All heavy atoms as an XYZ file, in Angstrom:
1032
protein
N      71.977     61.638     80.723
C      72.613     62.257     79.573
C      71.553     62.323     78.467
O      70.828     61.359     78.214
C      73.838     61.518     79.129
C      74.438     62.150     77.926
S      75.819     61.257     77.070
C      76.805     60.620     78.369
N      71.546     63.461     77.764
C      70.716     63.576     76.558
C      71.665     63.675     75.350
O      72.851     64.137     75.477
C      69.774     64.805     76.605
C      68.781     64.662     77.706
C      70.508     66.098     76.795
N      71.187     63.256     74.195
C      71.973     63.246     72.954
C      71.105     63.481     71.786
O      69.905     63.111     71.705
C      72.628     61.806     72.844
C      73.656     61.634     71.816
C      74.191     60.254     71.740
C      75.138     59.988     72.825
N      75.970     58.754     72.655
N      71.649     64.213     70.809
C      70.930     64.552     69.562
C      71.927     64.644     68.431
O      73.052     65.149     68.583
C      70.140     65.857     69.728
C      69.273     66.113     68.514
C      68.271     67.233     68.797
O      68.070     67.653     69.935
N      67.762     67.828     67.731
N      71.499     64.165     67.245
C      72.343     64.210     66.075
C      71.661     65.147     65.067
O      70.468     64.997     64.758
C      72.541     62.827     65.385
C      73.186     61.896     66.411
C      73.337     62.966     64.170
C      73.241     60.451     65.943
N      72.423     66.147     64.563
C      71.949     67.056     63.563
C      73.085     67.206     62.509
O      74.180     67.539     62.875
C      71.648     68.530     64.110
O      70.794     68.392     65.236
C      71.000     69.394     63.126
N      72.719     67.013     61.244
C      73.667     67.220     60.153
C      75.041     66.488     60.407
O      76.106     67.009     60.150
C      73.933     68.727     59.889
O      72.731     69.310     59.600
N      74.973     65.264     60.931
C      76.188     64.511     61.216
C      76.958     64.939     62.411
O      78.060     64.419     62.604
N      76.410     65.795     63.250
C      77.132     66.233     64.446
C      76.323     65.739     65.653
O      75.133     65.950     65.781
C      77.194     67.763     64.580
C      77.750     68.374     63.286
C      77.974     68.146     65.799
C      79.172     67.937     62.962
N      76.952     64.919     66.516
C      76.334     64.477     67.764
C      76.649     65.350     68.886
O      77.809     65.616     69.161
C      76.801     63.005     68.075
O      76.471     62.188     66.975
C      75.998     62.467     69.319
N      75.614     65.873     69.603
C      75.738     66.673     70.779
C      75.224     65.861     71.913
O      74.065     65.418     71.966
C      74.991     68.003     70.680
C      75.362     68.747     69.385
C      75.206     68.849     71.918
C      76.762     69.224     69.336
N      76.130     65.640     72.940
C      75.667     64.961     74.213
C      75.852     65.935     75.368
O      76.847     66.675     75.415
C      76.588     63.716     74.449
O      76.595     62.945     73.291
N      74.944     65.893     76.350
C      74.929     66.788     77.465
C      74.746     66.053     78.756
O      73.831     65.238     78.900
C      73.851     67.911     77.339
C      74.033     68.926     78.503
C      73.894     68.596     75.970
N      75.616     66.314     79.788
C      75.445     65.794     81.104
C      75.377     67.015     82.031
O      76.132     68.055     81.821
C      76.627     64.999     81.564
C      76.816     63.663     80.768
C      78.084     62.998     81.192
O      78.033     62.264     82.236
O      79.133     63.216     80.592
N      74.488     66.974     83.043
C      74.360     68.126     83.946
C      74.716     67.721     85.408
O      74.600     66.535     85.793
C      72.941     68.665     83.934
O      72.005     67.607     84.297
C      72.587     69.176     82.588
N      75.153     68.729     86.180
C      75.591     68.466     87.568
C      75.115     69.697     88.408
O      75.485     70.805     88.017
C      77.129     68.352     87.641
C      77.720     67.370     86.640
C      78.105     67.809     85.364
C      77.754     66.038     86.974
C      78.636     66.891     84.491
C      78.285     65.092     86.044
C      78.732     65.595     84.825
N      74.387     69.418     89.475
C      74.088     70.485     90.396
C      75.357     70.870     91.150
O      76.121     69.997     91.588
C      72.955     70.076     91.341
C      72.609     71.024     92.413
C      72.197     72.340     92.085
C      72.702     70.736     93.776
C      71.915     73.233     93.065
C      72.397     71.583     94.758
C      71.989     72.881     94.384
O      71.681     73.811     95.411
N      75.546     72.191     91.456
C      76.755     72.625     92.125
C      76.337     73.232     93.552
O      76.212     74.418     93.654
C      77.465     73.698     91.257
C      77.831     73.230     89.929
C      79.008     72.272     89.947
O      80.077     72.652     90.341
N      78.738     70.977     89.673
N      76.198     72.393     94.506
C      75.725     72.854     95.831
C      76.657     73.908     96.494
O      76.172     74.801     97.172
C      75.551     71.630     96.701
C      76.470     70.614     96.074
C      76.432     70.873     94.582
N      77.932     73.779     96.308
C      78.934     74.654     96.915
C      78.892     76.061     96.292
O      79.347     76.984     96.893
C      80.329     74.079     96.728
C      80.606     72.838     97.547
O      79.754     72.552     98.448
O      81.585     72.138     97.331
N      78.275     76.169     95.153
C      78.154     77.494     94.478
C      76.716     77.987     94.423
O      76.437     78.987     93.786
C      78.731     77.415     93.036
C      80.155     77.054     92.960
C      80.565     75.742     92.781
C      81.132     78.035     93.277
C      81.917     75.419     92.785
C      82.449     77.684     93.250
C      82.873     76.348     93.027
O      84.181     75.992     92.999
N      75.866     77.289     95.166
C      74.449     77.610     95.209
C      74.051     78.194     96.561
O      74.731     77.940     97.559
C      73.586     76.402     94.935
O      73.854     75.908     93.654
N      72.987     79.032     96.611
C      72.458     79.568     97.801
C      70.941     79.469     97.766
O      70.296     80.397     97.342
C      72.906     81.081     98.005
C      72.338     81.669     99.179
O      71.723     81.043    100.044
N      72.475     82.979     99.277
N      70.403     78.234     98.184
C      68.980     78.066     98.053
C      68.123     79.084     98.821
O      67.097     79.486     98.299
C      68.772     76.683     98.697
C      70.100     75.965     98.445
C      71.090     77.045     98.617
N      68.618     79.581     99.928
C      67.903     80.621    100.674
C      67.695     81.842     99.865
O      66.713     82.569     99.898
C      68.561     80.861    102.083
C      67.904     82.059    102.797
C      68.532     79.629    102.924
N      68.710     82.202     99.078
C      68.725     83.333     98.282
C      68.207     83.121     96.855
O      68.371     83.918     95.922
N      67.650     81.901     96.626
C      67.134     81.512     95.274
C      68.228     81.543     94.198
O      68.027     82.098     93.082
C      65.939     82.383     94.837
O      64.855     82.151     95.716
N      69.377     81.035     94.569
C      70.453     80.968     93.567
C      70.921     79.521     93.479
O      71.388     78.915     94.420
C      71.625     81.844     94.036
C      71.315     83.306     94.148
C      72.424     84.093     94.788
O      73.499     83.518     95.087
O      72.229     85.303     94.986
N      70.724     78.920     92.244
C      70.984     77.533     92.061
C      71.960     77.401     90.852
O      71.629     77.835     89.779
C      69.713     76.714     91.799
C      68.731     76.874     92.906
C      67.800     77.897     92.893
C      68.826     76.002     93.981
C      66.833     78.026     93.924
C      67.934     76.127     95.087
C      66.924     77.147     95.036
N      73.136     76.886     91.123
C      74.178     76.806     90.060
C      74.272     75.346     89.540
O      74.276     74.404     90.337
C      75.532     77.263     90.674
C      76.632     77.337     89.675
S      76.280     78.700     88.567
C      77.488     78.434     87.277
N      74.404     75.280     88.264
C      74.486     73.993     87.553
C      75.711     74.072     86.571
O      75.956     75.044     86.002
C      73.231     73.678     86.738
C      72.038     73.464     87.594
C      71.204     74.563     88.020
C      71.675     72.189     88.041
C      70.119     74.338     88.828
C      70.574     72.017     88.836
C      69.828     73.071     89.270
N      76.370     72.930     86.468
C      77.411     72.760     85.484
C      76.871     71.764     84.432
O      75.988     70.958     84.751
C      78.713     72.261     86.100
N      77.404     71.916     83.198
C      77.024     70.916     82.181
C      78.308     70.615     81.377
O      79.098     71.506     81.131
C      75.916     71.503     81.316
C      76.061     72.800     80.726
C      76.714     72.974     79.487
C      75.551     73.937     81.364
C      76.932     74.274     78.980
C      75.731     75.190     80.851
C      76.381     75.380     79.647
O      76.549     76.592     79.070
N      78.366     69.375     80.978
C      79.499     68.881     80.170
C      78.923     68.560     78.769
O      78.001     67.797     78.713
C      80.181     67.646     80.768
C      81.354     67.140     79.855
C      81.895     65.847     80.370
N      82.356     66.020     81.711
C      81.953     65.258     82.781
N      81.085     64.301     82.578
N      82.423     65.447     83.986
N      79.466     69.188     77.741
C      78.999     68.971     76.407
C      80.072     68.268     75.597
O      81.236     68.686     75.639
C      78.573     70.291     75.755
C      77.345     70.851     76.471
C      78.297     70.031     74.244
C      76.599     71.887     75.841
N      79.714     67.230     74.857
C      80.547     66.562     73.965
C      80.030     66.761     72.536
O      78.848     66.515     72.260
C      80.693     65.097     74.214
O      81.137     64.864     75.623
C      81.686     64.349     73.339
N      80.875     67.274     71.671
C      80.507     67.510     70.249
C      81.325     66.508     69.444
O      82.588     66.487     69.511
C      80.870     68.938     69.858
C      80.167     69.974     70.717
C      80.522     69.139     68.337
C      80.698     71.358     70.626
N      80.657     65.668     68.651
C      81.269     64.637     67.818
C      81.009     64.926     66.357
O      79.868     65.067     65.966
C      80.788     63.246     68.165
C      80.967     62.834     69.613
C      80.298     61.524     69.928
O      80.692     60.491     69.329
O      79.340     61.518     70.651
N      82.100     64.990     65.587
C      81.942     65.242     64.131
C      81.943     63.890     63.430
O      83.000     63.214     63.277
C      83.093     66.114     63.600
C      82.937     66.368     62.116
O      81.898     66.083     61.525
N      83.996     67.015     61.514
N      80.757     63.426     62.931
C      80.590     62.140     62.281
C      80.603     62.341     60.773
O      80.256     61.460     60.050
C      79.275     61.491     62.731
C      79.213     61.335     64.270
O      80.137     60.804     64.811
N      78.161     61.838     64.822
N      80.941     63.520     60.316
C      80.980     63.789     58.897
C      82.329     63.409     58.280
O      83.238     63.070     58.954
C      80.681     65.319     58.560
C      79.240     65.714     58.940
O      78.329     65.167     58.362
N      79.126     66.581     59.955
N      82.346     63.595     56.904
C      83.569     63.267     56.205
C      84.415     64.605     55.974
O      85.427     64.530     55.284
C      83.288     62.627     54.811
O      82.436     63.517     54.108
C      82.589     61.292     55.022
N      83.956     65.694     56.548
C      84.662     66.954     56.355
C      84.881     67.582     57.713
O      84.195     67.375     58.660
C      83.818     67.878     55.443
C      82.417     68.054     55.912
C      82.009     69.030     56.863
C      81.379     67.271     55.316
C      80.688     69.117     57.266
C      80.085     67.433     55.726
C      79.708     68.321     56.702
N      85.991     68.400     57.849
C      86.188     69.117     59.118
C      85.160     70.242     59.325
O      84.646     70.800     58.331
C      87.596     69.691     58.888
C      87.835     69.764     57.415
C      86.971     68.726     56.828
N      84.857     70.560     60.570
C      83.969     71.604     60.933
C      84.612     72.511     61.936
O      85.529     72.159     62.675
C      82.679     70.993     61.494
C      82.944     70.211     62.762
C      81.887     70.256     60.464
C      81.771     69.895     63.681
N      84.091     73.740     62.009
C      84.498     74.730     63.002
C      83.230     75.288     63.665
O      82.279     75.651     63.018
C      85.291     75.834     62.361
C      85.858     76.847     63.393
C      86.678     77.881     62.681
C      87.358     78.796     63.671
N      88.286     79.772     63.046
N      83.245     75.279     65.036
C      82.167     75.868     65.773
C      82.422     77.381     65.845
O      83.378     77.816     66.446
C      82.077     75.243     67.121
C      80.828     75.534     68.009
C      80.691     74.484     69.073
C      80.847     76.956     68.623
N      81.478     78.144     65.241
C      81.622     79.595     65.218
C      80.929     80.301     66.334
O      81.446     81.235     66.976
C      81.136     80.150     63.893
C      81.824     79.614     62.609
C      81.173     80.273     61.438
C      83.287     79.911     62.687
N      79.610     79.969     66.558
C      78.836     80.627     67.567
C      77.883     79.670     68.317
O      77.655     78.618     67.884
C      77.918     81.693     66.809
C      78.661     82.728     66.062
C      77.830     83.839     65.560
N      77.112     84.580     66.560
C      77.711     85.582     67.292
N      78.980     85.869     67.046
N      77.052     86.211     68.190
N      77.393     80.224     69.427
C      76.429     79.481     70.266
C      75.247     80.404     70.480
O      75.363     81.614     70.580
C      77.011     79.044     71.582
C      77.200     80.186     72.530
C      78.225     79.833     73.638
N      78.390     80.886     74.579
C      79.050     81.992     74.384
N      79.615     82.278     73.196
N      79.197     82.875     75.365
N      74.042     79.739     70.644
C      72.830     80.520     71.043
C      72.061     79.686     72.035
O      71.597     78.596     71.641
C      72.013     80.830     69.790
C      70.829     81.672     70.065
N      69.957     82.080     69.085
C      70.287     82.221     71.198
C      68.987     82.825     69.584
N      69.155     82.921     70.900
N      71.958     80.116     73.295
C      71.314     79.342     74.279
C      69.978     79.971     74.713
O      69.862     81.231     74.766
C      72.142     79.361     75.529
C      73.302     78.394     75.538
C      74.675     78.796     75.418
C      73.402     77.059     75.600
N      75.475     77.689     75.436
C      74.642     76.584     75.536
C      72.343     76.087     75.762
C      75.014     75.227     75.636
C      72.682     74.698     75.788
C      73.999     74.323     75.724
N      69.000     79.110     75.073
C      67.778     79.522     75.754
C      67.848     78.861     77.143
O      68.046     77.685     77.248
C      66.546     79.057     74.987
C      66.422     79.570     73.591
N      65.712     80.790     73.387
C      66.998     79.216     72.425
C      65.816     81.077     72.066
N      66.517     80.132     71.466
N      67.715     79.708     78.147
C      67.691     79.220     79.568
C      66.414     79.595     80.179
O      65.985     80.767     80.155
C      68.888     79.909     80.339
C      70.176     79.708     79.583
C      68.934     79.359     81.756
C      71.313     80.597     79.953
N      65.644     78.602     80.727
C      64.332     78.755     81.213
C      64.270     78.149     82.584
O      64.666     77.022     82.874
C      63.274     78.088     80.292
C      61.849     78.368     80.821
C      63.411     78.531     78.834
N      63.677     78.948     83.575
C      63.492     78.433     84.913
C      62.054     78.032     85.125
O      61.197     78.279     84.319
C      64.095     79.291     86.042
C      63.275     80.569     86.254
O      62.096     80.618     85.859
O      63.907     81.501     86.780
N      61.735     77.377     86.219
C      60.404     76.902     86.504
C      59.404     78.028     86.792
O      58.156     77.777     86.869
C      60.390     75.867     87.557
O      60.827     76.378     88.776
N      59.817     79.281     86.944
C      58.930     80.438     87.004
C      58.567     80.944     85.659
O      57.804     81.898     85.581
C      59.563     81.546     87.885
C      59.585     81.208     89.311
O      58.790     80.431     89.828
N      60.549     81.823     90.021
N      59.131     80.332     84.644
C      58.909     80.808     83.304
C      59.807     81.963     82.798
O      59.715     82.407     81.684
N      60.750     82.281     83.640
C      61.734     83.334     83.195
C      62.587     82.747     82.097
O      63.043     81.588     82.166
C      62.614     83.761     84.355
N      62.814     83.513     80.988
C      63.528     83.086     79.861
C      64.669     84.022     79.546
O      64.444     85.209     79.475
C      62.609     83.009     78.695
C      63.203     82.577     77.437
N      63.633     83.429     76.400
C      63.504     81.295     76.952
C      64.161     82.767     75.416
N      64.078     81.449     75.674
N      65.947     83.468     79.456
C      67.063     84.361     79.095
C      67.646     83.707     77.808
O      67.561     82.500     77.584
C      68.193     84.249     80.202
C      67.820     84.879     81.438
C      68.927     84.792     82.419
N      69.049     83.407     82.960
C      70.118     82.867     83.441
N      71.236     83.491     83.419
N      70.117     81.623     83.890
N      68.258     84.559     77.037
C      69.065     84.063     75.873
C      70.469     84.545     75.995
O      70.761     85.648     76.452
C      68.447     84.629     74.555
C      67.120     84.013     74.246
C      66.554     84.374     72.897
O      67.337     84.231     71.908
O      65.405     84.872     72.825
N      71.369     83.651     75.596
C      72.841     83.966     75.576
C      73.339     83.627     74.221
O      73.158     82.506     73.711
C      73.552     83.167     76.674
C      75.063     83.462     76.594
C      73.054     83.475     78.039
N      74.010     84.597     73.617
C      74.551     84.312     72.232
C      75.973     84.895     72.261
O      76.259     85.877     72.825
C      73.687     85.014     71.204
C      73.999     84.610     69.859
C      72.984     85.169     68.779
O      72.039     85.862     69.201
O      73.147     84.831     67.639
N      76.830     84.210     71.474
C      78.208     84.702     71.387
C      79.061     83.796     70.528
O      78.601     82.773     70.049
N      80.288     84.273     70.419
C      81.269     83.457     69.613
C      81.763     82.284     70.350
O      82.034     82.351     71.613
C      82.483     84.352     69.264
C      82.193     85.365     68.198
C      83.466     86.025     67.701
O      84.613     85.749     68.202
O      83.351     86.971     66.923
N      81.841     81.176     69.645
C      82.538     79.940     70.215
C      81.897     79.477     71.497
O      80.765     79.713     71.798
N      82.700     78.663     72.188
C      82.271     78.075     73.516
C      83.468     78.212     74.411
O      84.623     77.956     73.989
C      81.779     76.593     73.404
C      80.461     76.494     72.630
C      82.828     75.756     72.746
N      83.261     78.576     75.676
C      84.319     78.752     76.664
C      85.579     79.487     76.077
O      86.706     79.020     76.316
C      84.643     77.465     77.405
C      83.453     77.014     78.257
C      85.129     76.302     76.516
N      85.381     80.486     75.290
C      86.470     81.266     74.706
C      87.150     80.720     73.582
O      88.193     81.285     73.127
N      86.733     79.590     72.999
C      87.357     78.994     71.810
C      86.389     78.711     70.725
O      85.197     78.566     70.977
C      88.190     77.732     72.178
C      89.303     78.064     73.117
C      87.276     76.659     72.739
N      86.940     78.595     69.500
C      86.135     78.139     68.337
C      86.781     76.821     67.835
O      87.601     76.904     66.935
C      86.099     79.234     67.239
C      85.357     80.438     67.640
C      85.350     81.469     66.493
O      86.353     81.756     65.817
N      84.193     82.111     66.289
N      86.342     75.736     68.451
C      87.023     74.487     68.108
C      86.875     74.018     66.698
O      85.822     74.185     66.030
C      86.432     73.461     69.115
C      85.155     74.066     69.538
C      85.287     75.563     69.426
N      87.931     73.426     66.191
C      87.940     72.824     64.876
C      88.024     71.282     65.051
O      88.923     70.815     65.722
C      89.196     73.340     64.097
C      89.421     72.837     62.621
C      88.254     73.340     61.765
C      90.710     73.367     62.087
N      87.110     70.573     64.386
C      86.984     69.132     64.569
C      87.180     68.477     63.203
O      86.342     68.688     62.275
C      85.652     68.705     65.210
C      85.497     68.948     66.668
C      85.146     70.395     66.958
C      84.380     68.057     67.199
N      88.172     67.645     63.082
C      88.368     66.867     61.879
C      87.333     65.687     61.897
O      86.685     65.458     62.947
C      89.769     66.257     61.898
N      87.088     65.092     60.728
C      86.131     63.927     60.722
C      86.505     62.887     61.795
O      87.695     62.539     61.990
C      86.355     63.349     59.301
C      86.758     64.490     58.483
C      87.702     65.330     59.435
N      85.550     62.486     62.588
C      85.764     61.433     63.629
C      86.258     62.013     64.971
O      86.269     61.317     65.963
N      86.593     63.279     64.983
C      87.047     63.878     66.300
C      85.863     64.333     67.149
O      84.808     64.554     66.618
C      87.982     65.074     66.018
C      89.373     64.653     65.551
C      90.280     65.900     65.529
O      89.826     67.045     65.384
O      91.538     65.695     65.672
N      86.192     64.517     68.449
C      85.175     65.128     69.274
C      85.878     66.160     70.170
O      87.101     66.213     70.307
C      84.445     64.070     70.133
C      85.333     63.353     71.130
O      85.944     64.016     71.992
N      85.414     62.090     71.075
N      85.031     67.088     70.702
C      85.483     68.142     71.553
C      84.575     68.204     72.772
O      83.331     68.068     72.634
C      85.439     69.521     70.804
C      85.865     70.655     71.654
C      87.150     70.946     71.837
C      84.911     71.507     72.264
C      87.608     72.016     72.606
C      85.291     72.601     73.030
C      86.625     72.848     73.182
O      87.060     73.902     73.937
N      85.158     68.311     73.927
C      84.360     68.358     75.180
C      84.685     69.604     75.977
O      85.881     69.956     76.013
C      84.649     67.071     75.967
C      83.662     66.884     77.083
C      83.947     65.457     77.745
O      84.843     65.331     78.604
N      83.177     64.522     77.379
N      83.671     70.183     76.611
C      83.923     71.274     77.471
C      82.915     71.312     78.575
O      81.844     70.717     78.433
C      83.883     72.647     76.629
C      82.535     73.088     76.160
C      81.743     74.021     76.942
C      81.983     72.677     74.991
C      80.503     74.419     76.472
C      80.816     73.073     74.536
C      80.035     73.967     75.300
O      78.833     74.361     74.877
N      83.216     72.021     79.652
C      82.322     72.207     80.800
C      82.046     73.682     80.941
O      82.949     74.494     80.867
C      82.940     71.612     82.023
C      82.069     71.824     83.295
C      83.240     70.119     81.891
N      80.817     73.990     81.150
C      80.414     75.359     81.475
C      79.263     75.287     82.490
O      79.039     74.269     83.101
C      79.915     76.054     80.177
O      79.790     77.421     80.402
N      78.684     76.427     82.791
C      77.676     76.446     83.834
C      76.626     77.531     83.578
O      76.786     78.404     82.763
N      75.531     77.421     84.336
C      74.458     78.379     84.358
C      73.815     78.431     85.687
O      73.742     77.480     86.385
C      73.451     78.011     83.280
O      72.437     78.940     83.221
N      73.354     79.592     86.036
C      72.604     79.791     87.300
C      71.123     79.959     87.062
O      70.765     80.480     86.005
C      73.160     80.940     88.093
C      72.960     82.278     87.333
O      73.152     82.313     86.176
N      72.609     83.286     88.128
N      70.371     79.480     88.007
C      68.855     79.622     87.915
C      68.431     80.294     89.225
O      69.041     80.175     90.240
C      68.219     78.286     87.786
C      68.472     77.461     86.516
C      67.783     76.043     86.642
C      68.016     78.158     85.283
N      67.210     80.872     89.175
C      66.573     81.423     90.374
C      65.624     80.407     90.963
O      64.993     80.668     92.036
C      65.785     82.684     89.982
C      66.601     83.798     89.340
C      67.667     84.358     90.214
N      67.080     85.168     91.301
C      67.741     85.615     92.384
N      69.049     85.317     92.461
N      67.135     86.262     93.294
N      65.425     79.233     90.300
C      64.519     78.227     90.837
C      65.289     76.876     90.861
O      66.376     76.811     90.231
C      63.289     78.032     89.965
O      63.694     77.685     88.629
C      62.460     79.315     89.921
N      64.760     75.868     91.554
C      65.395     74.524     91.676
C      65.347     73.742     90.381
O      66.036     72.719     90.273
C      64.680     73.695     92.789
C      64.861     74.370     94.121
C      63.519     74.997     94.557
O      62.686     75.388     93.715
O      63.261     75.045     95.767
N      64.519     74.136     89.497
C      64.303     73.324     88.239
C      64.316     74.263     87.064
O      63.749     75.386     87.094
C      62.930     72.600     88.224
C      62.871     71.621     89.477
C      62.681     71.906     86.939
C      61.500     71.007     89.688
N      65.004     73.857     85.978
C      65.016     74.665     84.727
C      65.480     73.781     83.590
O      65.673     72.624     83.752
N      65.705     74.462     82.479
C      66.123     73.724     81.273
C      66.876     74.667     80.421
O      66.771     75.901     80.506
C      64.970     73.067     80.520
C      63.980     74.191     79.918
C      62.821     73.494     79.230
C      61.838     74.547     78.706
N      60.690     73.854     78.086
N      67.688     74.044     79.509
C      68.387     74.795     78.516
C      68.338     74.065     77.208
O      68.212     72.800     77.194
C      69.895     74.977     78.915
C      70.194     75.945     80.098
S      71.950     75.978     80.555
C      72.700     76.690     79.062
N      68.439     74.826     76.138
C      68.492     74.272     74.776
C      69.028     75.348     73.867
O      69.167     76.498     74.293
C      67.125     73.790     74.296
C      66.092     74.824     74.226
C      65.830     75.526     73.012
C      65.356     75.158     75.352
C      64.859     76.509     72.996
C      64.371     76.101     75.298
C      64.147     76.801     74.142
O      63.206     77.798     74.100
N      69.423     75.019     72.675
C      69.970     75.974     71.819
C      70.491     75.456     70.492
O      70.081     74.335     70.073
N      71.426     76.262     69.884
C      72.010     75.906     68.614
C      73.475     76.336     68.597
O      73.890     77.289     69.293
C      71.293     76.537     67.420
O      71.260     77.907     67.569
C      69.907     76.006     67.251
N      74.252     75.569     67.812
C      75.577     75.999     67.464
C      75.593     76.312     65.947
O      74.946     75.643     65.167
C      76.614     74.851     67.641
C      76.863     74.448     69.067
C      76.716     73.123     69.460
C      77.220     75.371     70.058
C      76.891     72.732     70.755
C      77.478     75.005     71.316
C      77.308     73.656     71.728
O      77.522     73.290     73.008
N      76.316     77.409     65.620
C      76.516     77.713     64.199
C      77.905     77.107     63.839
O      78.938     77.473     64.438
C      76.531     79.164     63.980
C      76.727     79.656     62.507
C      75.626     79.178     61.611
C      76.878     81.172     62.430
N      77.856     76.204     62.900
C      79.067     75.495     62.404
C      79.407     75.941     60.977
O      78.513     76.357     60.278
C      78.815     73.927     62.437
C      78.439     73.390     63.761
S      79.826     73.246     64.855
C      79.171     72.219     66.138
N      80.653     75.699     60.672
C      81.155     75.981     59.253
C      81.837     74.755     58.736
O      82.709     74.170     59.366
C      82.112     77.152     59.254
C      82.574     77.533     57.862
C      83.554     78.682     57.904
O      84.614     78.527     58.596
O      83.272     79.677     57.220
N      81.380     74.253     57.573
C      82.041     73.204     56.896
C      83.336     73.755     56.361
O      83.359     74.758     55.586
C      81.107     72.729     55.738
C      81.772     71.647     54.882
O      83.005     71.636     54.617
N      80.923     70.770     54.311
N      84.507     73.232     56.776
C      85.751     73.783     56.435
C      86.179     73.518     54.963
O      87.080     74.211     54.473
C      86.854     73.349     57.440
C      86.662     73.756     58.851
C      86.772     75.341     58.909
O      87.851     75.918     58.846
N      85.647     75.995     59.040
N      85.499     72.556     54.358
C      85.838     72.264     52.890
C      85.196     73.327     51.969
O      85.829     73.762     51.086
C      85.412     70.866     52.534
C      86.277     69.876     53.134
O      87.315     70.123     53.675
N      85.889     68.568     52.974
N      83.903     73.611     52.213
C      83.209     74.513     51.284
C      82.740     75.814     51.939
O      82.175     76.683     51.271
C      82.015     73.820     50.624
C      80.946     73.426     51.699
O      80.952     73.895     52.775
N      80.098     72.529     51.227
N      83.116     76.040     53.181
C      82.786     77.264     53.963
C      81.332     77.536     54.166
O      80.918     78.659     54.504
C      83.488     78.494     53.345
C      84.979     78.396     53.229
C      85.541     78.155     54.622
C      87.099     78.109     54.549
N      87.713     77.591     55.781
N      80.490     76.513     53.890
C      79.045     76.662     54.139
C      78.700     76.620     55.603
O      79.321     75.820     56.372
C      78.267     75.616     53.361
C      78.249     75.835     51.843
C      77.298     74.907     51.131
C      77.315     75.252     49.647
N      76.449     74.336     48.913
N      77.745     77.455     55.998
C      77.422     77.487     57.426
C      76.154     76.630     57.600
O      75.297     76.504     56.714
C      77.036     78.927     57.849
C      78.154     79.967     57.630
C      77.587     81.351     58.061
C      79.333     79.618     58.465
N      76.074     75.980     58.790
C      74.925     75.235     59.155
C      74.675     75.235     60.618
O      75.616     75.363     61.378
C      74.943     73.775     58.608
C      76.120     72.980     59.091
C      75.901     71.999     60.154
C      77.399     73.100     58.617
C      76.939     71.218     60.597
C      78.479     72.330     59.083
C      78.172     71.407     60.112
N      73.439     75.057     61.099
C      73.078     75.009     62.509
C      72.994     73.592     63.007
O      72.485     72.708     62.286
C      71.769     75.790     62.774
C      71.973     77.261     62.804
C      70.744     77.951     63.372
O      69.686     77.388     63.574
O      70.919     79.140     63.714
N      73.421     73.410     64.268
C      73.324     72.084     64.924
C      72.519     72.405     66.131
O      72.814     73.293     66.967
C      74.710     71.541     65.235
C      74.621     70.310     66.072
C      75.461     71.285     63.928
N      71.513     71.532     66.379
C      70.683     71.642     67.599
C      71.379     71.107     68.824
O      72.077     70.086     68.797
C      69.432     70.868     67.423
N      71.230     71.902     69.880
C      71.736     71.436     71.247
C      70.451     70.911     71.921
O      69.486     71.644     72.114
C      72.344     72.579     72.073
C      73.436     73.276     71.323
C      72.793     72.022     73.406
C      73.936     74.621     71.941
N      70.409     69.620     72.254
C      69.179     69.061     72.790
C      68.811     69.728     74.116
O      69.668     70.125     74.853
C      69.516     67.560     72.959
C      70.975     67.517     73.107
C      71.512     68.698     72.260
N      67.478     69.792     74.333
C      66.970     70.318     75.557
C      67.417     69.416     76.732
O      67.316     68.166     76.628
C      65.510     70.372     75.573
C      64.898     71.039     76.825
C      63.412     71.172     76.768
O      62.928     71.991     75.926
O      62.686     70.382     77.499
N      67.973     70.033     77.819
C      68.348     69.198     79.006
C      67.851     69.931     80.233
O      67.658     71.183     80.246
C      69.865     68.997     79.048
C      70.717     70.223     79.101
C      71.156     70.818     80.295
C      71.184     70.748     77.862
C      71.940     71.917     80.273
C      71.983     71.928     77.852
C      72.355     72.489     79.037
N      67.499     69.080     81.208
C      66.970     69.589     82.475
C      68.069     69.867     83.513
O      69.113     69.187     83.512
C      66.037     68.506     83.068
C      64.906     68.085     82.144
C      63.905     69.236     81.865
O      63.481     69.877     82.799
N      63.540     69.414     80.605
N      67.853     70.842     84.321
C      68.674     71.158     85.448
C      67.777     71.096     86.697
O      66.858     71.913     86.806
C      69.312     72.512     85.315
C      70.296     72.527     84.110
S      70.982     74.192     83.795
C      69.573     75.103     83.212
N      68.004     70.060     87.522
C      67.139     69.854     88.674
C      67.959     69.653     89.884
O      68.872     68.797     89.906
C      66.203     68.605     88.376
C      65.388     68.788     87.107
C      65.270     68.406     89.613
C      64.618     67.569     86.703
N      67.695     70.385     90.967
C      68.323     70.137     92.264
C      67.967     68.733     92.714
O      66.770     68.396     92.671
C      67.846     71.241     93.274
C      68.402     70.918     94.614
C      68.284     72.638     92.780
N      68.960     67.935     93.132
C      68.688     66.492     93.423
C      67.588     66.261     94.421
O      66.761     65.329     94.279
C      70.027     66.035     94.035
C      71.010     66.850     93.328
C      70.357     68.229     93.192
N      67.383     67.188     95.463
C      66.332     66.899     96.461
C      64.917     67.090     95.831
O      63.948     66.576     96.380
C      66.478     67.721     97.723
C      66.321     69.207     97.501
C      65.075     69.834     97.377
C      67.426     69.995     97.506
C      64.898     71.196     97.221
C      67.347     71.423     97.392
C      66.028     71.998     97.228
N      64.801     67.633     94.660
C      63.534     67.762     93.962
C      63.094     66.490     93.256
O      61.992     66.336     92.812
C      63.565     68.937     92.935
C      63.434     70.266     93.559
C      62.046     70.409     94.215
C      61.824     71.891     94.649
N      60.543     72.015     95.242
N      64.041     65.551     93.150
C      63.758     64.312     92.410
C      63.186     63.215     93.312
O      62.822     62.181     92.908
C      65.065     63.749     91.827
C      65.629     64.649     90.741
C      66.995     64.074     90.281
C      64.701     64.746     89.546
N      62.986     63.529     94.655
C      62.463     62.504     95.576
C      60.938     62.397     95.411
O      60.260     63.261     95.103
C      62.813     62.853     97.020
C      64.328     62.782     97.218
O      64.919     62.020     96.532
N      64.812     63.466     98.242
């Protein structure tokens, strides 16, 4: 698990290879990731947008940007956390993702970015 704190928000990421949804012969490798967002501030926050960078070991780079996460824009009171699971596919056995969330302080409506720490996606047999 990787973890990073930005502006009082802790982002933790766990990754899981999905062999049942992968096709190594066809260079299709599916990974799931579980993200936990913890609001350690004294004010409520709302996650408005996400911006992902997805890189495989061939150097291919994709960007994904959009509203919220998994179809929602979670609102977190001070001390609350929100967890979701999503996924990404790669054309290689090894890759990485990183990015940012755009958050809004619900007290003063100011926007701020929170870093999503870089995390590796590695097919388990590559770790031997």
